[in-house]
C-alpha positions as CSV (number, residue, x, y, z in Angstrom):
1,X,24.1,-77.1,-23.8
2,X,21.9,-74.1,-23.4
3,X,23.1,-70.9,-22.1
4,X,20.7,-71.1,-18.9
5,X,22.2,-74.8,-18.1
6,X,25.8,-73.5,-18.4
7,X,24.8,-70.5,-16.3
8,X,23.3,-72.7,-13.6
9,X,26.2,-75.0,-13.8
10,X,28.7,-72.1,-13.3
11,X,26.7,-70.9,-10.4
12,X,26.4,-74.1,-8.6
13,X,30.4,-74.5,-8.8
14,X,30.8,-71.0,-7.3
15,X,28.4,-71.9,-4.6
16,X,30.2,-75.1,-3.9
17,X,33.4,-73.1,-3.9
18,X,32.2,-70.6,-1.5
19,X,30.7,-73.6,0.8
20,X,34.0,-75.4,0.8
21,X,35.6,-72.2,1.7
22,X,33.4,-71.6,4.6
23,X,33.7,-75.2,5.7
24,X,37.4,-74.7,5.8
25,X,37.3,-71.5,7.8
26,X,35.1,-73.4,10.3
27,X,37.5,-76.2,10.6
28,X,40.3,-74.0,10.8
29,X,38.5,-71.9,13.8
30,X,37.9,-74.9,15.6
31,X,41.8,-75.7,15.5
32,X,42.5,-72.3,16.4
33,X,40.1,-72.2,19.4
34,X,41.5,-75.7,20.6
35,X,44.9,-74.4,20.4
36,X,44.0,-71.3,22.5
37,X,42.8,-73.7,25.1
38,X,45.7,-75.8,25.3
39,X,48.0,-72.9,25.2
40,X,46.1,-71.3,28.3
41,X,47.1,-74.6,30.0
42,X,50.7,-74.4,29.1
43,X,50.8,-77.1,26.3
44,X,52.6,-75.1,23.7
45,X,53.4,-77.8,21.5
46,X,50.1,-78.9,21.3
47,X,49.0,-75.5,20.5
48,X,51.6,-75.1,17.9
49,X,50.4,-78.5,16.3
50,X,46.8,-76.9,16.2
51,X,47.6,-73.7,14.7
52,X,49.8,-75.2,12.0
53,X,46.9,-77.3,11.2
54,X,44.7,-74.2,10.9
55,X,46.9,-72.5,8.6
56,X,47.3,-75.9,6.6
57,X,43.3,-75.9,6.4
58,X,42.7,-72.2,5.7
59,X,46.1,-70.6,4.3
60,X,44.4,-67.2,4.3
61,X,43.6,-67.2,8.4
62,X,45.7,-64.3,9.6
63,X,44.6,-64.7,13.2
64,X,45.9,-68.1,12.9
65,X,49.3,-67.3,11.8
66,X,49.5,-64.7,14.6
67,X,48.6,-67.2,17.1
68,X,51.1,-69.6,15.5
69,X,53.7,-66.6,15.8
70,X,53.3,-66.1,19.4
71,X,53.7,-69.7,19.9
72,X,56.8,-70.1,18.1
73,X,58.2,-67.0,19.9
74,X,57.2,-68.6,23.3
75,X,59.0,-71.7,22.4
76,X,62.2,-69.8,21.2
77,X,61.6,-70.5,17.6
78,X,62.3,-67.2,16.5
79,X,62.9,-67.5,12.7
80,X,59.7,-69.5,12.6
81,X,57.9,-66.7,14.6
82,X,59.2,-63.9,12.4
83,X,57.8,-65.9,9.0
84,X,54.5,-66.6,10.7
85,X,54.0,-62.9,11.7
86,X,55.1,-61.8,8.3
87,X,52.4,-64.2,6.5
88,X,49.8,-62.8,9.1
89,X,50.5,-59.1,8.0
90,X,50.9,-60.2,4.4
91,X,47.3,-61.6,4.6
92,X,46.0,-58.7,6.6
93,X,48.2,-55.7,6.6
94,X,45.7,-53.5,8.5
95,X,45.2,-55.7,11.5
96,X,46.4,-53.6,14.6
97,X,46.9,-56.6,17.0
98,X,49.2,-58.5,14.5
99,X,51.1,-55.4,13.6
100,X,51.6,-54.6,17.6
101,X,52.7,-58.3,18.2
102,X,55.1,-58.2,15.4
103,X,56.4,-54.6,16.3
104,X,57.0,-56.0,19.9
105,X,58.6,-59.2,18.7
106,X,61.0,-57.2,16.5
107,X,61.9,-54.8,19.3
108,X,62.6,-57.5,21.9
109,X,64.3,-59.7,19.2
110,X,66.5,-56.9,18.0
111,X,67.5,-55.9,21.5
112,X,68.3,-59.4,22.4
113,X,70.6,-59.9,19.3
114,X,72.3,-56.5,19.9
115,X,73.2,-57.7,23.5
116,X,74.3,-61.0,22.2
117,X,76.7,-59.2,19.6
118,X,78.5,-57.1,22.4
């Protein structure tokens, strides 16, 4: 195999991976948008399903983890909410919206836990 052919094959495989990643993000984004739509109509279980699908499709999609965390929080699944917020921040630690949501979650959750302990 010549160097040029080998280089071409490497380029094609890298281009294919990039294309697959773009397709995955597009599919995940469609799930997120659908989840937002159903959440706005009060269908939180369906929204959770859609956002869980989004992070399965694209595990690097921090906004999907943030939306999932909000939904878990809304449904009282606080451990799952905390994990989803932490994953979102692990992926995108500079995201102000995610950080604010997580800080508010912790403040409310900590205050509720403290009140229960009294």
